[in-house]
C-alpha positions, 0 to 999 in steps of 0.5 A: 812957568819958565826954564833955562833949557836942558841943563843936564842929562842924567844917565844910568849905566851898568858899567861907569868906565865903559859909558865914560869912555864912550862919551869921551870918544864923542868929545866929552871931557871928564869934569869930575869923578865921584870916586863912587862909579859915577861922574860928570862929563861935558863938551864945549857946548850943550848940557852936561852928562852925569853918569851913575852906575846902578846894579845889574838887577835894575834897568838903566834909565835916563832923566832930562834935567831942566834948569830953573833960576829959583825953583822956589819962585817957580809957579807951576800950572795947576794942570802939571802933574807934580810927581815929587815936590821941590826938595833939596838934594845931597848934591847942592841942588833943589829939584822937582819932578813933573810928568808931561802929558805922555807919562814921561818925567822931567826933573826941574833943578836950581842951585840950592840957596844958602841963607 
């Protein structure tokens, strides 16, 4: 199995505006705002940060997204715990979630292929 490295950090928050301003103060620029209390920021180097607001009743989480050229061609070692098999998302990617030996989950993501 081979990835293209860290593509994105997916960050949940209770306040989209405050979180976005925090990262902007660190040099990130807003790439897009979804209009639904979420959006993506990026600096000139490194992975993007996608921030999504969640309800106060939910603990905010964070997920590291590893880029893969083509998830359908990826051969996952049988010893790797696949939490969620590859599936298309509504935002144009194909994603799979795996678990590392310490119990952390990682998202593998590739662009959705249009046939």
